[in-house]
N, C-alpha and C positions, 0 to 999 in steps of 0.2 A: 403260375405267378399271377398274381391280381394287384398287385400295387395300390396297396390300402393304407391310409395313416388310422392309429388309434386316436381315439376321441381326446386323449389329452394333449397332444401335438398340435391340433386344429385350435383347441384351447389357449395353450401359449403362443400361438401366431395372432389370435384374435385378441387376446389381452394386452400383446406387445402393441399392436395396432392400435387399438382404442386408447392405451396410454399415451401412446406415442402422437395421436392425433388431438388429446387434450389437452397436452403440454404444448405443442406444436401453434395452437390456434391463438396465443396471447400476442404472436408475433403480426397477425394480421390484421389488427385493430389499428395500429401506429401509436404515435404519440403527441402528446400537447406541449408548447413552450409553457413552462410554467415556473415559480419560484417557490423554492423549498426553505421557509423562515423555522430556526429555533431558537432557542436562549444560549446562552453561553454554557449554561448547565444541560443542555441535551435535550429540553423539554418543549413542547409545544406552545408557543404565547398564549395566555389567558384570553378568555373571551372577551374582556373590553378590549385588548389590543389587537385580537381580530377583528373586532368591529371597526376600529382605529383604521387599521389595514384598508379595510373595503372603504370606508369614507374617503379615504385620501385617495385612493383610486378613480372613486364617482368624482369628488372633486377636481383632479386632473384631467378627467374624460378618457382616462385609462377603461377600457371595458374589459371585465373579465370574464371569462366562459365559466367558473366555479371555482368554489375553495372547499376545503376541507381539510380535520384533522386527521393524519394517519401515519403511524407508525413514530409518535412521539414527535412529529414537527407538521406544520401548517403548510399545507399546498393550495396554491395558487394559479388555477390554470389561464391561459389566454389562447387568442385565435391565432396570433401570428408573432414571429420572434419581434418584430418591431414594437409591439406593446409589451412583451417582454421586458425587453433592455430598458425601455423607458420606465417601465415600472420599479426596476430593480435599482435605478440611481434614485427613484422619490422614495422608495422604502426603505431603503439603506440609509438616506440622508433622515429620515423622520425616527427611524427606531434606535439610530446610533449601535454604539460598540456592546450593548447588551443583547444583541440580536446577530445571529448568522444570518445572509440573505445570500442563498446559492441558487444561482441559473440551473434549470434542471428541464430534462424533457420527462413529463409524466405519463407512463402508460395508459391508454385507455381500457385497460382490460377488464371486463365485467366482473362483478362482486361473484358471482358463482364460480367464476376460474380462480380469483383470487385466492376465495376459499380455501380449495386445494393446492394453494402456493404455487399454481400456474403463473410464470411473469415471463416476459418477453427476454431475450439475451440481450447482454450490454452490447453496445455499437463502439468500435475504437473510434482515435484519435482521427485516422482517415477516412472515416465515414459520418464521422459527426463534427468534425471541424476543432482547431483550437490550437494550444501551442505546445512544441515538444523542445524540451532543453535537455544536454546531455553534458553535466556536470562533473569536472575533475576535481578530484580532492588531492591537495597535497599534502601528502601523509608524512612527508621528508620535514615539512614544516611542524606537524604534530611531535613527531619525535624528537626534532630541534628545541621546540620550548619545553617539552618533559625535561628534558637532560637541562637546560637552562635554569629550571625551576630546582634539581637536584645542586647546581653549582650556588645559586643562591643561597639554598639550604644549609649547603658544606659550609659556606663561607660563614653565615649568621650561627649555627651551631659551634664550630671552631672558635669563632670569637668569645661568644658567651661562656666557653668553658675553659677558657684562656689555654687554647690550645695553640703554639705559633707556628703560623705556616708561611711558607715562601708564595706559593702562588697556587691558584685554582683553576684549572684550565678545561675546558670543553675539547675534547678529541673524539668526533664521531658518534658512538653509542656509549663511550665512556667519559668518566670525569677522571681526571689527574690530579692528585694535591702533591705540591713537593714540599718536603723539610728539609731542615738541616742535621738534625740530629735523629738518628733511628729511636730511640728510646719515646721522643715526640710523635714519630710516627706510628710508634704501637699503641698510644695512648689515644691517638687518633682513631686509629683501626677499632679498637673496643668501642670508643662513642659511636662511631658512625655504624659500624656494622647491627650494633643493637637497635639503632633507630631505623635501619633502611636494610632489613632483612632480605628484600626481593633484589638486591644489587649483589653482585659476586666480587669480593674483592680481592687482589693480589697486590703484593708488594715487590717492589725490585729498586734497585741502586743504578743511577745513572749521572755519569758527569760529576760526582761527588755531591748529586744529591739524592735524599731518599724518598721515593715515590710511592704514593699509595695510587692504585687505579681501580676505581669503581665501575664496574661492567654490565652494561644492560643486558640481560640474557636474550636472546634470538626469541624466547616464548614471549617476553615481556615486551618486545620491540613490536611483534606482530600483535599482540594484544592494544598495544596504544595505536597502532593502523587500523584495526577492526573497530576498536571505541570510537577514533575520529571520525570514520566514516558513518557508524550509528548514529554518534552524536549528530551530525550534521544531517542525516535523514529525519531524524526527530526535530531537529530545529527547522528544516525546510518544510516539513510537515504542519507544524505550528503555524507558520507563516501563511501557508497555503490557504488555512483556514480565512484567513484577512481575506482572502480573493472572492470568497463565496463561492467555491468551486464543488459542484456536486462530482462523487468519481473519482476524486484525483487518482492520478497513478506516480508512486514517490518508491521507488525500487533502487538495489544496489545492481549493479552492472560489472562484473568483473572485481577485480580487487581495487580499484581507489575510484570507481564511476558511479555516478547517481542519474538516473534517469527520472526526470519531471515532465508529466505530461497533464494540461491542464484544460479538457474538454470544455468547448462553450467559450473560452478565453480567446480576444483576440489583439487585447491591448498588452503588445508586449511590453511596451517600457512601464507600464504599472506593475507587470509580473516581476520583471528585472527590480522595479524597487523595492518591492516587497521579500522578494526572495535573498535581496541583497541588505535587508536591514540589519541593524547591530541590538545584540541584546546582552543584559548582564544581570546578576545578581546581588543584592546585600542583605547583610544581615542587621537589623535594629534592634534596641529595647524598648518593650513595650510600656507604656507609661501605667503603671502600677496603680495610680491613684484613679486612674478612669477606665479600668478594665473590668468586664468589658465595656466596651464604648457605648453609650446611651444618647451621645447627641447628634445634633443634624451633621452633614458630611461639610458644610458651608459655615460651621459655626466657627466663629474665633477662637484660636488657641494662643498657648503659651507662644513666645518665640522659638524656642527650643524643641518645640513639639509638633507634629504634622500627621493630619489624618489621611490613611491610605484605605482604598477600598479592599475588600476581600473577594478570592475567586468565587466564593459560596455564598455569597451575599453579604451585605453588612459592612461595618466600618470598625477600624481597629487605630487607637492613638499611639503613635511611634515617637520616640525618640529621633531627632534630625541627624543627630552624630551617627555614623557608620561604624558597626564594630569591625567587619572587613566585606569584602566584595567576592564575587564570584571567582576573579581571577585567581585565587589562593586554592581553590577546588580542584582536588587533582583526580578524585573519583566518588563516586555515587552509588551503591549496591543496595537493593531492596532484599529484604529478609524476615526472619520472625525473633522475638525477643524470645531468648532462650529460659527467661523466667515465667514469663506470661503468656509466650504464644502467639500475642498479637503482632500486628506488621509493623516493621519499622523500617528505616531508611540508615545506614550506615555512611557515614561522610568522611571523607580523606582529606585533610589540608595538607599544603607543602608545611616545610620547617617553619618559614617565617608567620604564615598564616598560624599554625598550631601555637607560637607562643602569643601572638595577638589574642587568640581565643582563650588560652589558658588565663592570660592575666585579666581579659574582662571579665569572664564568668565565674572566677575565683571572688570576685567581688558582689556576683549578683546571683548568688545560688537561691534557689527557689522563686526568681523571678522569670518574666516569660519574654522569649526571644522569638521575633518574626522575620521570615525569609519573604524579601520584597523580588518581585520578577518586575524587570524594567528593560522596554523594548521601544526602540526610535524606530517609527515606521512613516510610510505616506498614506494618506487618506483622502477619497474625494469627498469634497466640502462643498455646498452653494455661498458665493460669496458675492454679492451685488447682483444676485440673479443670474451667474456663471459658475459653471461646475470647474473647480480649482484642484489642483492635487497639493495638498498641505503637508509638510513634514510635521509629527506629532511624537510627544512621548508618552509612553503609556505605564502606568504603577499599579501594581495590585499584590496583594500578601497571599501569598500560597500557602503557607502553612505557620502555625503558632505554637509553641511548644514551651513547655516549663523547663528550667535549667535544674534539673536534679543535682548534679555536682559540678565541679572546675573541668571544663573540656580542654583537650588538648588537640593533638594533630587528627585525632580519630574521635568523633562522637555519633549520637543516636538521635533520631528525631522517632519520636513515638507519638501514641494518641492516633494514628490513623485507623480509617474505619474497616479497611479490607486490604487483601495483598494485590490488588487491581490498584487501589490509590496510592500504596506505597510504590509499587514498579512505575508508575506515570509520575510520581514525585521523581524517584531515582533519576529516571529519564530528563527529566525537566530540568532538576539540578546540574546534570550533565550537559544539558543542551541549552541552558541560559544563552551561550553565545557559540558561534561557529568554534569546533574544536580545532581545524584547520582551515586556512582558506581556499575558497572554492573558485573556480573559474569556468564560463560557459566556452565549451569547445565546439557546442553545434547547437544549431538554433532553427526551428523550422515553424513557421505558421501556417496552418492549413484552414481556409475559410469554408465557413457552413455551407458555400455554394459550392465549393469543390467536392465537400463529403457528400453531398447530396448527388453530384453527379458521378462520383465513384460508386453511391451505392445503384443509381440507376445504369451505369455501365456493369457492374457486378451481376444483378438481376436479368441484364438483357444477355450477358455471356453465359449464364447457367441456363437461361430458358432456350437460347439458340442451339446450345451443346445437348440440351435434355431432347427437344424437340428432333434434332437430326438424330440420334441414338434411338430414339422411338420410332422414328419413321423408318430407319433401314433396320432394326430388327422386326417391325412388321412386317415387313415386305419381304425379307430374305427368309425368316423363318415362321412367317406366318402365324398360326395360333401359338405353337411356341413361342415366337418373338412377342404376342401379347403379354405371353406369362411374364416375360423378362421386362417388358415396359411395366406392367403392374408392381412387379417386385421393386423394380427401380423407382415407381414415384413412393412407395412406401419407405424404400430406402432414405429417399430424401426427408421425408416426414418424421424417420426417426434420429437423422443427424439435427435435424433442427429442435426436435424435441429433447434430445439430450445436450446440445448446448444451453437450451433454456433452463434444463433442470438443474444443470451444475453452473447456472448462472456465468457461464464462460463469455469472455467479451470477443466478438466477429468482428474482424480485422479486412483487410482488402486481400491481404495473402491469404486468409481463411477461406474466401470467398473462391481464390484459386486452388484450393485444397478440395474443396466442394467440388468444382468443376471438375476436378482431376478424377475424385471419387465418382462422378457420373460416369466417366470412360473406362473406369477400372470396374465398375459394378458389374457391367454386361459381359465382361471377360470371361467371369466364371460360367456365365450361361453359354456362352459362345463356345466353350471347352464342352460343356454337357452335351450340347445341341449338336456339336460336330461328332460325339462321340455316340450320341445315338443314330445318326446316320449313318455311321461306320457301320454299326452294330445290325441296322436296317438292310445296307448293301450285303452284308455279310450272309444274311438268311435268317436272323433272328425275328421271332414274333414281337408284335408290338410292346407288349407288355415286358418280356423279356429285354427287348431293346431300352425301354425308360429305366428299368432297374439298372442294368448294365452301364450306360450313359452314366448316371449320378454315383455309382459304386465307383468305377473306375475313373473319372475324372475328378473325385475328390481328393486324393492325395496331392496330385499335381494342383489343384486350385489352394489345399491348403499349402504346401510349400511356397508358392509363388505371392501368397498373402502375408505370411509369417515373415518372410524375408522382408517385404515390403515394410510391416508393421516394424520391425526391429530397426529399420533404416529412420521410420518417423520417429520412434522412441527416442533414440539417437539424437536427432534433430530440436527434439523437445529438451532432453537433457542436458545439450551443449550448446543449442543456440541462444537467441536473445530477441526480444521483441517482436518483429514480422515473421522471424524463422519459426518462432514458437506457435506465432498464431497458426501458421500452416501446418506445422505439425499437429497441431490439435484436432483442428477437422479432419487431417488425412487417417489419425491414428481411430478417431469414432466412425470414419465413412468405412474404413477398412473391415472393423466388426461388423456395423449394420449390414453392409455388403453381402458378405459371409451368411450372417442369418436368412438375409431377405432371398437373396440369389441361390443359395441351395435349399434352405426349408422352404421358402415362401413359393417358387416357384415349382418343387416337389410336390407340395400341398396342392396347388391347382392344377397339375399335370395330374394328379390321382384323382381328383374331383372328377375331372373331366373324362379321363381317359380309364380311369380305374375299376376294374371288375368288368370290363366289356371285353368280350371275344371278338374276334376277327375284324376289328376296329382300325381304320387307316390313320395312320397318324398325319395329320398337318405341319410337317418340317420339311 
């Protein structure tokens, strides 16, 4: 028994350590408070605008540490957060709504590390500071709104088709229509069933009245609930952009809750104003005598016309009269044109909206129609030298399309550049306003000083735990204890490297997972070393004891770690928020600790003791 590793195993360990060290290094360089500035199209500001920003900072006496363009945005670095916040107010006021000014923490990672895509891990809200909202979506209100649209549409259609009814009433997830005669009910049944195939119709007789019941199937109910939450998430995400927040978290939690986390934001009043803003959509006819529009935005136009800015730049002259508003839209889905294969968006209106659209478009075939996105919001502006929050109304054209034929309750918007644009437009059409009311059920504000305190305390906990474990192992197991200490150090490097490579977010519970992993990482070595001592006491030779210690303890180590890994995966799958952060670091730590504790320490033991006869093990 010689206990030697083949060369390829040493190479695997060496490569893992080198890669781990390289991708863990960016976390040592720290971060600078910075402003991340982009245009509304997602591009970096032009050179003149960049110079304008730097001149403004110099005039205001705000010292910038440096600036440069990276990943399609301008990054201006500062020495401290005080200068960063002051600069954000001044630059935001100077640039206006055409640019997004986001607070950010810019890594100071050297270029040679960025060249291999080595980046530091993200810090969670509890480590960085910011605002946390837990919002509840009233999905029952969304269902009620959908059913009320059916009630109104039924009344409109029956009146237009001259079908006399006694009553149209809402009853939970169904609409009940009463008639005085059975033949009239049958006529209504044929008319409504053809128009609303998604509903389940049934007929019965009660108290001398002939009733027709239109039931919304459970699958459609769940679809409305899911769509309401999804639309609200999209709307909130669009509104968060107004806050200028880098790396916001907006995600669904459970069936009807939405978590909104805004790192770096401390003004909860402003956050509430923007998240609670109202938005809507309007359809207008394009003034064909001035299309495309070549005049100035402030140029006088006819009283019944108005100049609107386009989202992609430029302006378009529209008729002031509204064709219809977004409240008539019941659905919008992205897809592909069956004839051309190009991307399109299919829009569905309720009955009343479909009639209005049909009447209008029948008279304007080959003309152009524009979709205007209108949002009421709160902005910070300088008034008489003071910063004040002022409510404002923004209007912009998100799409202009030609009317190819008379439109009804369903029509398509074509002429889009790519599937991503059609998908975003469909979401935007559905998210013009909140699909259902939302209420804030939980609110937390974490200051940046508390976040830094959490980082300091977490680092102290890891350091103390690591130092105590290292000291104990070195004193109790001597040379083999040093092997375990080296493996423990390598394990920490690999955990940080994996978190950085995955661009995972480190939270305070995540730090707790790392501390727990430090203790668990030496468990495997304790089992191995105790097994080696037992073999030595039983009279085995040193080389045989080393081999038996690692071989016989492997099954126990594997069982213990696999069961813990299953529990960690369950926490990740079913947990939320902080629980997931703990589960992520625990899963990574279990895998890396098995690699370092078993393969790593065995490699060191083989290097020191392998092939030596008559050696005395320091264990």
